[in-house]
C-alpha positions as CSV (number, residue, x, y, z in Angstrom):
1,X,3.8,39.2,-4.2
2,X,4.4,40.5,-7.6
3,X,1.6,39.9,-10.2
4,X,-0.4,38.0,-7.8
5,X,-3.7,38.3,-9.6
6,X,-2.9,37.6,-13.3
7,X,0.5,38.7,-14.5
8,X,2.7,36.1,-16.0
9,X,6.0,37.2,-14.5
10,X,7.9,34.3,-15.7
11,X,8.7,35.7,-19.1
12,X,9.1,32.9,-21.6
13,X,12.7,34.1,-21.9
14,X,14.8,35.6,-24.7
15,X,16.0,32.1,-25.7
16,X,12.6,30.6,-25.5
17,X,10.7,33.2,-27.4
18,X,13.3,34.6,-29.7
19,X,14.2,31.1,-31.0
20,X,16.9,31.1,-33.4
21,X,16.0,34.1,-35.4
22,X,17.5,37.5,-36.0
23,X,17.5,40.7,-33.9
24,X,14.5,42.7,-33.1
25,X,13.4,45.6,-35.3
26,X,10.7,48.1,-34.5
27,X,7.2,48.3,-36.1
28,X,5.4,51.5,-36.6
29,X,1.6,50.7,-36.9
30,X,-0.5,50.6,-33.8
31,X,-4.1,49.9,-32.5
32,X,-6.4,51.0,-29.7
33,X,-9.7,49.6,-28.2
34,X,-13.0,51.3,-28.2
35,X,-15.7,51.5,-25.5
36,X,-18.4,50.7,-28.1
37,X,-19.7,47.2,-29.1
38,X,-19.5,46.0,-32.6
39,X,-21.7,47.8,-35.0
40,X,-22.8,47.4,-38.5
41,X,-21.9,50.9,-39.6
42,X,-18.7,51.3,-41.7
43,X,-16.9,53.4,-39.0
44,X,-16.4,53.5,-35.3
45,X,-15.5,56.3,-32.9
46,X,-11.8,57.1,-32.7
47,X,-9.9,57.2,-29.5
48,X,-10.7,60.2,-27.3
49,X,-9.2,63.4,-28.4
50,X,-8.5,62.4,-32.1
51,X,-11.8,63.7,-33.5
52,X,-11.9,61.4,-36.4
53,X,-13.8,58.4,-37.6
54,X,-11.8,55.3,-38.3
55,X,-12.8,52.8,-41.2
56,X,-13.7,49.3,-40.0
57,X,-11.6,46.5,-41.4
58,X,-12.0,42.9,-41.2
59,X,-9.2,41.4,-39.0
60,X,-6.7,40.0,-41.5
61,X,-4.9,36.7,-41.3
62,X,-5.9,33.2,-40.9
63,X,-5.2,30.1,-38.9
64,X,-4.4,27.7,-41.7
65,X,-5.5,24.2,-42.1
66,X,-6.5,22.3,-38.9
67,X,-3.5,20.7,-37.2
68,X,-1.2,21.6,-40.1
69,X,-1.5,25.3,-39.7
70,X,-0.9,25.5,-35.9
71,X,2.0,23.1,-36.0
72,X,3.7,25.0,-38.9
73,X,3.2,28.2,-37.0
74,X,4.6,26.8,-33.8
75,X,7.8,25.8,-35.7
76,X,8.0,29.2,-37.2
77,X,7.5,30.8,-33.7
78,X,10.1,28.8,-31.9
79,X,12.7,27.8,-34.5
80,X,12.5,29.2,-38.1
81,X,11.6,32.8,-37.4
82,X,11.6,33.3,-33.7
83,X,9.0,35.1,-31.6
84,X,9.5,38.7,-32.6
85,X,10.0,38.1,-36.3
86,X,6.9,35.7,-36.3
87,X,4.9,38.6,-35.1
88,X,6.5,41.3,-37.4
89,X,6.3,39.1,-40.5
90,X,2.6,38.9,-40.0
91,X,2.1,42.6,-39.4
92,X,4.0,43.4,-42.6
93,X,2.2,40.7,-44.6
94,X,-1.3,42.0,-43.8
95,X,-0.4,45.7,-43.3
96,X,-2.0,45.7,-39.8
97,X,-1.1,45.4,-36.2
98,X,-4.3,43.6,-35.5
99,X,-4.0,40.1,-37.1
100,X,-5.2,36.6,-36.8
101,X,-2.5,34.1,-35.9
102,X,-1.8,30.8,-34.0
103,X,-0.1,31.0,-30.6
104,X,1.9,28.1,-29.2
105,X,1.7,25.4,-28.0
106,X,-1.1,24.5,-30.4
107,X,-2.4,20.9,-30.6
108,X,-2.5,18.4,-29.0
109,X,-1.9,20.5,-25.8
110,X,-4.1,23.4,-26.8
111,X,-6.9,22.6,-29.1
112,X,-7.8,26.2,-30.0
113,X,-4.6,28.1,-30.6
114,X,-6.1,30.8,-32.9
115,X,-6.1,34.4,-31.5
116,X,-6.6,37.9,-32.6
117,X,-3.3,39.5,-31.9
118,X,-2.8,43.1,-30.8
119,X,0.7,44.7,-31.4
120,X,0.5,48.3,-30.2
121,X,-0.2,50.5,-27.2
122,X,-3.5,51.8,-28.3
123,X,-5.6,48.8,-28.6
124,X,-3.9,46.9,-25.8
125,X,-6.0,48.3,-22.9
126,X,-9.0,46.2,-24.0
127,X,-7.2,43.2,-22.6
128,X,-7.4,44.7,-19.1
129,X,-11.2,45.6,-19.3
130,X,-12.9,42.8,-17.6
131,X,-16.3,44.2,-18.6
132,X,-15.3,43.2,-22.1
133,X,-13.0,40.2,-21.7
134,X,-13.0,37.2,-19.6
135,X,-9.8,36.1,-17.9
136,X,-10.8,32.6,-16.7
137,X,-8.0,30.0,-17.1
138,X,-6.1,32.3,-19.4
139,X,-3.0,33.2,-17.2
140,X,-0.6,31.1,-19.5
141,X,-2.5,31.7,-22.7
142,X,-4.2,29.1,-24.9
143,X,-3.5,26.3,-22.6
144,X,-3.7,25.8,-18.8
145,X,-1.2,23.7,-16.8
146,X,-2.5,20.9,-14.8
147,X,-3.9,21.8,-11.4
148,X,-1.9,18.9,-10.1
149,X,0.9,21.4,-10.1
150,X,-0.9,23.7,-7.7
151,X,-2.3,21.1,-5.2
152,X,-5.5,20.5,-7.2
153,X,-6.6,24.1,-6.9
154,X,-7.1,26.8,-9.5
155,X,-5.2,29.5,-7.9
156,X,-6.0,33.2,-8.1
157,X,-4.1,33.9,-11.4
158,X,-6.4,31.6,-13.3
159,X,-9.7,33.1,-11.8
160,X,-11.9,35.7,-13.5
161,X,-13.0,38.5,-11.2
162,X,-16.7,37.2,-11.6
163,X,-15.7,34.0,-9.8
164,X,-16.6,34.0,-6.1
165,X,-13.1,33.2,-4.7
166,X,-11.3,35.9,-6.7
167,X,-12.2,38.7,-4.3
168,X,-11.6,36.5,-1.3
169,X,-8.1,35.4,-2.5
170,X,-7.1,38.8,-3.6
171,X,-8.1,40.5,-0.4
172,X,-6.1,37.8,1.4
173,X,-3.0,38.8,-0.7
174,X,-3.7,42.5,0.1
175,X,-3.6,41.4,3.8
176,X,-0.2,39.7,3.3
177,X,1.2,42.8,1.6
178,X,-0.1,45.1,4.3
179,X,1.2,42.9,7.1
180,X,4.7,42.9,5.9
181,X,5.1,46.6,5.1
182,X,7.5,47.4,8.0
183,X,9.8,44.4,7.2
184,X,10.3,45.1,3.4
185,X,13.1,47.6,3.5
186,X,15.2,46.1,6.3
187,X,14.9,42.6,5.0
188,X,15.7,43.7,1.5
189,X,18.8,45.5,2.6
190,X,19.9,42.4,4.7
191,X,19.4,39.9,1.9
192,X,20.8,41.9,-1.0
193,X,23.5,43.5,1.1
194,X,24.9,40.0,1.8
195,X,24.4,39.2,-1.9
196,X,26.4,42.2,-3.0
197,X,29.1,41.4,-0.4
198,X,29.4,37.9,-1.9
199,X,29.4,39.3,-5.5
200,X,32.3,41.5,-4.7
201,X,34.4,38.6,-3.4
202,X,33.5,36.5,-6.5
203,X,34.5,39.4,-8.8
204,X,37.8,39.9,-7.0
205,X,38.6,36.1,-7.3
206,X,37.3,35.4,-10.8
207,X,37.1,38.7,-12.7
208,X,33.3,38.2,-13.1
209,X,30.5,37.6,-10.7
210,X,27.1,35.7,-11.5
211,X,24.5,38.2,-10.5
212,X,21.6,36.1,-11.7
213,X,22.4,33.2,-9.2
214,X,23.0,35.6,-6.3
215,X,19.8,37.4,-7.2
216,X,17.7,34.2,-7.0
217,X,19.0,33.2,-3.6
218,X,18.6,36.7,-2.2
219,X,15.1,37.1,-3.6
220,X,13.9,33.8,-2.1
221,X,15.5,34.7,1.3
222,X,14.1,38.2,1.3
223,X,10.5,37.1,0.4
224,X,10.6,34.3,3.1
225,X,11.9,36.9,5.8
226,X,9.9,39.9,4.8
227,X,6.5,38.1,4.6
228,X,6.9,35.4,7.2
229,X,9.8,36.3,9.4
230,X,11.4,32.9,8.5
231,X,14.8,32.0,7.0
232,X,14.6,29.2,4.4
233,X,18.0,28.0,5.5
234,X,16.5,26.9,8.9
235,X,13.1,25.9,7.6
236,X,13.9,22.6,5.8
237,X,14.8,24.1,2.5
238,X,18.4,25.1,3.0
239,X,19.6,26.9,-0.1
240,X,17.3,24.6,-2.4
241,X,14.5,27.0,-2.7
242,X,15.4,28.7,-6.0
243,X,16.2,25.4,-7.7
244,X,12.9,23.9,-6.6
245,X,10.9,26.8,-7.8
246,X,12.8,26.8,-11.2
247,X,12.0,23.2,-11.7
248,X,8.3,23.6,-10.7
249,X,7.9,26.5,-13.1
250,X,9.5,24.6,-16.0
251,X,6.8,21.9,-15.6
252,X,4.1,24.6,-15.9
253,X,5.7,26.6,-18.8
254,X,7.5,23.9,-20.8
255,X,5.0,24.2,-23.7
256,X,6.1,27.8,-24.1
257,X,9.9,27.2,-23.8
258,X,12.9,26.0,-25.7
259,X,15.8,24.4,-24.1
260,X,18.3,24.3,-27.0
261,X,17.7,20.6,-27.9
262,X,17.3,19.5,-31.7
263,X,14.1,21.1,-32.6
264,X,12.2,18.1,-33.8
265,X,13.0,16.2,-30.5
266,X,12.3,19.3,-28.4
267,X,9.0,20.0,-30.3
268,X,7.8,16.6,-29.4
269,X,9.0,16.5,-25.8
270,X,8.0,20.1,-24.7
271,X,5.4,21.3,-27.2
272,X,3.4,18.2,-28.0
273,X,2.9,16.5,-24.6
274,X,2.7,17.7,-21.0
275,X,5.6,17.0,-18.7
276,X,4.1,14.6,-16.0
277,X,3.2,16.5,-12.8
278,X,4.1,13.4,-10.8
279,X,7.7,14.0,-11.4
280,X,7.7,17.2,-9.5
281,X,5.4,16.2,-6.8
282,X,8.0,15.6,-4.0
283,X,9.7,19.0,-4.8
284,X,6.4,20.8,-4.7
285,X,5.6,19.2,-1.4
286,X,8.9,20.5,0.1
287,X,7.9,24.0,-0.9
288,X,4.4,23.5,0.3
289,X,5.5,22.2,3.7
290,X,7.9,25.1,4.1
291,X,5.2,27.7,3.5
292,X,2.5,25.8,5.6
293,X,4.8,26.1,8.6
294,X,6.3,29.5,7.9
295,X,3.0,31.2,7.0
296,X,1.0,29.8,10.0
297,X,-0.2,33.2,11.3
298,X,-1.3,34.2,7.7
299,X,-3.1,30.9,7.3
300,X,-4.9,31.6,10.7
301,X,-6.0,34.9,9.1
302,X,-7.1,33.1,5.9
303,X,-9.4,30.8,7.9
304,X,-10.9,33.8,9.6
305,X,-11.6,35.3,6.1
306,X,-13.3,32.1,5.0
307,X,-10.5,30.3,3.2
308,X,-9.3,26.8,3.9
309,X,-5.7,26.6,5.1
310,X,-4.9,24.3,2.3
311,X,-6.2,26.6,-0.5
312,X,-4.7,29.6,1.1
313,X,-1.3,27.8,1.4
314,X,-1.3,26.9,-2.3
315,X,-2.1,30.4,-3.2
316,X,0.8,31.7,-1.0
317,X,3.1,29.3,-2.6
318,X,2.1,30.4,-6.1
319,X,2.2,34.1,-5.4
320,X,5.6,33.9,-3.6
321,X,7.3,31.5,-5.9
322,X,5.7,31.8,-9.3
323,X,4.8,35.5,-9.1
324,X,7.1,37.4,-6.7
325,X,10.3,35.2,-6.9
326,X,9.6,34.9,-10.7
327,X,9.2,38.7,-11.0
328,X,12.5,39.4,-9.3
329,X,14.2,36.6,-11.1
330,X,13.2,38.0,-14.5
331,X,13.1,41.9,-13.8
332,X,16.1,42.4,-11.6
333,X,18.5,41.2,-14.3
334,X,16.7,43.4,-16.8
335,X,17.2,46.4,-14.5
336,X,20.9,45.5,-14.3
337,X,21.2,45.1,-18.0
338,X,19.5,48.4,-19.1
339,X,21.0,50.5,-16.3
340,X,24.5,49.0,-16.7
341,X,24.5,49.7,-20.5
342,X,23.3,53.3,-19.8
343,X,26.7,54.3,-18.8
344,X,28.5,56.4,-16.2
345,X,26.7,59.7,-16.9
346,X,23.3,58.2,-15.8
347,X,25.1,56.3,-13.0
348,X,26.7,59.5,-11.5
349,X,23.3,61.2,-11.6
350,X,21.6,58.3,-9.8
351,X,24.4,58.0,-7.2
352,X,24.0,61.7,-6.4
353,X,20.3,61.7,-6.1
354,X,20.2,58.5,-4.0
355,X,22.9,59.5,-1.6
356,X,21.5,63.0,-1.2
357,X,18.0,61.7,-0.3
358,X,19.4,59.0,2.1
359,X,21.5,61.7,3.9
360,X,18.4,63.8,4.1
361,X,16.7,61.0,6.2
362,X,19.4,60.5,8.8
363,X,21.3,58.0,6.6
364,X,18.4,55.6,6.3
365,X,16.5,54.3,3.2
366,X,12.9,55.0,3.8
367,X,9.6,55.0,1.9
368,X,9.5,58.8,2.0
369,X,13.2,59.1,0.8
370,X,12.5,56.7,-2.1
371,X,9.7,59.0,-3.2
372,X,12.2,61.9,-3.2
373,X,14.2,60.2,-5.9
374,X,12.6,61.2,-9.2
375,X,15.3,60.0,-11.5
376,X,15.4,56.6,-9.8
377,X,11.7,56.3,-10.2
378,X,11.9,57.2,-13.9
379,X,14.6,54.7,-14.4
380,X,12.6,51.8,-12.9
381,X,9.6,52.8,-15.0
382,X,11.7,52.9,-18.2
383,X,13.0,49.4,-17.4
384,X,9.3,48.2,-17.0
385,X,8.5,49.9,-20.3
386,X,11.4,48.9,-22.6
387,X,11.3,45.1,-21.5
388,X,8.2,44.3,-19.5
389,X,8.5,41.2,-17.5
390,X,5.0,40.2,-18.5
391,X,5.2,39.7,-22.3
392,X,1.7,38.4,-23.0
393,X,-1.8,39.2,-22.1
394,X,-4.9,37.1,-23.0
395,X,-8.7,37.8,-22.8
396,X,-11.8,36.1,-24.3
397,X,-14.4,38.6,-25.7
398,X,-17.5,38.5,-23.6
399,X,-19.5,40.2,-26.3
400,X,-19.1,41.7,-29.8
401,X,-16.6,44.4,-29.7
402,X,-14.8,46.9,-31.9
403,X,-11.1,47.6,-31.1
404,X,-9.5,50.6,-32.5
405,X,-6.1,51.1,-34.0
406,X,-4.5,54.5,-34.5
407,X,-5.7,54.2,-38.2
408,X,-8.6,51.6,-38.3
409,X,-11.2,49.7,-36.3
410,X,-11.7,45.9,-36.1
411,X,-14.7,43.9,-35.3
412,X,-14.3,41.0,-32.7
413,X,-17.0,38.5,-32.1
414,X,-18.0,37.2,-28.7
415,X,-15.9,34.2,-27.7
416,X,-12.9,35.0,-29.8
417,X,-9.6,35.0,-28.0
418,X,-7.6,38.3,-27.9
419,X,-3.8,38.2,-27.4
420,X,-1.5,41.2,-26.9
421,X,2.4,41.2,-27.1
422,X,3.3,43.8,-24.6
423,X,6.9,44.6,-25.7
424,X,5.4,45.9,-29.0
425,X,2.7,47.9,-27.1
426,X,5.2,49.5,-24.9
427,X,7.6,50.4,-27.6
428,X,4.9,51.9,-29.8
429,X,6.6,54.7,-31.7
430,X,3.3,56.5,-32.0
431,X,3.2,56.9,-28.3
432,X,6.9,57.0,-27.2
433,X,9.7,59.1,-28.9
434,X,12.9,57.0,-29.3
435,X,10.8,54.1,-28.5
436,X,13.5,51.5,-28.9
437,X,16.0,53.3,-26.7
438,X,16.4,53.1,-23.0
439,X,15.9,56.8,-21.9
440,X,16.4,57.0,-18.0
441,X,14.8,60.4,-17.6
442,X,11.8,59.7,-19.8
443,X,9.2,59.9,-17.1
444,X,10.5,63.1,-15.4
445,X,8.4,66.2,-15.4
446,X,5.8,66.1,-18.2
447,X,6.9,62.7,-19.0
448,X,4.8,61.4,-16.1
449,X,1.8,61.6,-18.4
450,X,3.3,58.7,-20.3
451,X,2.9,56.3,-17.3
452,X,-0.6,55.4,-18.5
453,X,1.2,53.5,-21.2
454,X,3.4,51.5,-18.9
455,X,1.5,48.2,-18.7
456,X,3.6,45.6,-17.0
457,X,1.2,45.1,-14.1
458,X,-1.8,43.8,-16.1
459,X,-3.1,47.5,-16.2
460,X,-1.8,51.0,-16.7
461,X,0.7,52.2,-14.2
462,X,-1.6,55.1,-13.3
463,X,-4.3,52.6,-12.0
464,X,-4.7,50.7,-8.8
465,X,-5.3,47.0,-8.2
466,X,-8.7,46.1,-6.5
467,X,-10.5,42.9,-5.8
468,X,-12.6,43.5,-8.9
469,X,-9.9,43.8,-11.5
470,X,-7.0,41.6,-12.6
471,X,-4.2,44.2,-12.0
472,X,-1.4,42.7,-9.9
473,X,-2.2,42.9,-6.2
474,X,1.6,43.4,-5.6
475,X,1.9,46.1,-8.1
476,X,3.2,48.7,-5.6
477,X,5.4,46.1,-3.9
478,X,7.1,45.2,-7.2
479,X,7.8,48.9,-8.0
480,X,9.2,49.4,-4.4
481,X,11.6,46.4,-4.4
482,X,12.8,47.5,-8.0
483,X,13.6,51.0,-6.6
484,X,15.3,49.5,-3.6
485,X,17.6,47.5,-5.8
486,X,18.6,50.5,-7.7
487,X,19.0,52.5,-4.4
488,X,21.2,49.7,-3.0
489,X,23.4,49.7,-6.1
490,X,24.1,53.4,-6.0
491,X,24.6,53.6,-2.3
492,X,27.3,51.1,-2.7
493,X,28.8,51.8,-6.1
494,X,29.6,54.8,-8.3
495,X,29.2,52.6,-11.5
496,X,29.1,49.1,-12.7
497,X,29.4,47.0,-15.9
498,X,27.6,43.9,-17.0
499,X,27.7,41.1,-19.6
500,X,24.3,39.7,-20.6
501,X,23.4,36.1,-21.9
502,X,20.2,34.4,-22.7
503,X,19.0,31.7,-20.6
504,X,16.0,29.3,-20.5
505,X,14.0,31.5,-18.1
506,X,15.2,35.2,-18.4
507,X,18.6,36.7,-18.9
508,X,21.8,35.7,-17.3
509,X,23.8,38.7,-16.0
510,X,27.5,38.8,-15.0
511,X,29.1,41.6,-13.3
512,X,32.3,42.5,-14.7
513,X,33.2,45.6,-12.6
514,X,31.9,47.3,-9.5
515,X,33.4,50.7,-8.7
516,X,32.8,51.4,-5.0
517,X,31.3,54.7,-3.8
518,X,33.8,57.5,-3.7
519,X,31.5,60.4,-2.4
């Protein structure tokens, strides 16, 4: 149930967002938000603890000529510069990490693509403050996919907390999470244990094993079994679930993706028109039918809470397939990539910690045992920090605001769209030392204080989702399953090696070695 309230877990991918541009480089300037509304005075209060006044600057940048500017910027973003360089070039041009720019897809899909972009970890929290920004219909940014793709309903991710159904639907998802708590660990071990068994055989036969495909099937099976006690193989889906979900998500996110086609053709087909929802209707109906049957007891509870079975089922489907499955599809390969690259020294420490904690709990993986693995916990948080699975955040200013950088303050007017690029915020070098490096023990000891700057869940890691905010209802669930993946790895293996490639949705990971546990 990852990111069930508002987090876009389907990262628009390295290929989609990096386009055909060069490699990432770091930026050094950053921003922060203020608790004060806009004022006419030439300075605003600095972030707590700094004790200095910040000069107020006009937000630099522009949106260009109507139609021409947004289309030009879209081509730069996807093809001529690539996502990260598109952002960096504008921060360099204006000497600021708060800038005005256009975000894809632009016209004709999105009539108002202009945003005030935030590229650091200090100003970023304003995007989580629902007293200052509205979240209505902003889950995917400056455009919203057709509700025909979600059964005619605006699902929870598109609702602002001020809307009546937000609290009702979020509480329903809290109920689902609570009702499954005893099944999560055993079903995870069953699904991913079988996946690793199959990967070992594939590796022995072919010299490499496709982790990404195995992960998708294991993730879908795990979610179905843990939350509803149903195996998709016997519920009318067979092994088709991941493929159906991937196609359905493509129809929602196509305006934000690239597929490697000639850019002029692709820009017309994906970024200028919407893919017809009718083409995916039968596939969506298969998914809906499965969850309508599998989740019958949960739907009974939804009716008792005041929801219709139909609306509850469409929200279950979205939270399970778009958010939870999408989160595991994107983030688990990220973990494998970063931990795999970290090398045997970290692997050995993790193996020792995991196995010692499991032995202390009668050879069982338990919630308490997981909490007794500080290095494992730090490694998972570091993976969330260095490559957050939710790259974008949006919010529309409810009133005039002043947002504060480390070095300047910027006025924002009511109704203006704010956009934040999270990978720059969580690699802010004025917050994190060695910000561009994966440091597995970063959050040990005093490093825990930095968890407030880990933002993947549509809020700081130190805060808790409630019915009144947009932080992911499944925040703790996502952290748990990520820890379970690392624990499963190092119960079975002393070390492993990976190869990484870009794919349309996320990264593609191949395992090139698995060294079985020797102690």
